[in-house]
C-alpha positions in Angstrom: 51.5 -20.5 -33.4 48.2 -18.6 -33.7 46.3 -17.1 -36.6 43.1 -15.1 -36.5 41.5 -16.8 -39.5 38.3 -18.8 -39.6 40.3 -21.9 -40.7 42.3 -21.8 -37.5 39.3 -21.0 -35.3 37.0 -23.7 -36.6 39.5 -26.5 -37.5 42.7 -26.1 -35.6 41.0 -25.1 -32.3 38.6 -28.0 -32.7 41.6 -30.3 -33.4 40.5 -31.3 -36.9 43.7 -29.9 -38.3 47.1 -29.1 -36.9 47.7 -25.7 -38.7 45.7 -23.3 -40.9 46.8 -22.6 -44.5 48.2 -19.2 -43.4 50.6 -20.7 -40.9 51.6 -23.4 -43.4 52.4 -20.7 -46.1 54.4 -18.7 -43.5 56.5 -21.8 -42.5 57.1 -22.7 -46.1 58.2 -19.2 -46.9 60.7 -19.2 -44.0 62.0 -22.6 -44.9 62.5 -21.6 -48.5 64.0 -18.2 -47.6 61.2 -16.4 -49.5 60.0 -14.1 -46.8 60.5 -10.5 -45.6 60.1 -9.5 -42.0 59.1 -6.0 -41.3 59.0 -4.7 -37.7 56.9 -1.6 -36.8 55.1 -0.1 -34.0 51.4 -0.7 -33.3 50.9 3.1 -33.8 51.4 2.5 -37.6 48.5 0.0 -37.9 45.9 2.6 -39.2 48.4 3.8 -41.8 49.2 0.3 -43.1 45.6 -0.9 -43.1 44.4 2.2 -45.0 46.9 1.5 -47.7 45.7 -2.1 -47.9 42.1 -0.9 -48.3 43.3 1.5 -51.1 45.0 -1.4 -52.9 41.9 -3.7 -52.6 39.5 -1.1 -54.0 41.6 -0.7 -57.1 41.4 -4.3 -58.1 
């Protein structure tokens, strides 16, 4: 498994940890059946990220 976070880059890649907290959370959610998987094409990336930007500016 791979993650783009700094925790993965600095700790997992340097073998200080086995997994980053994002991958641990993802694995826990799957194990507990508490996840939703949504498949979409790469062409929707700008649309989705623009919505996330809108959400974060409201908080």
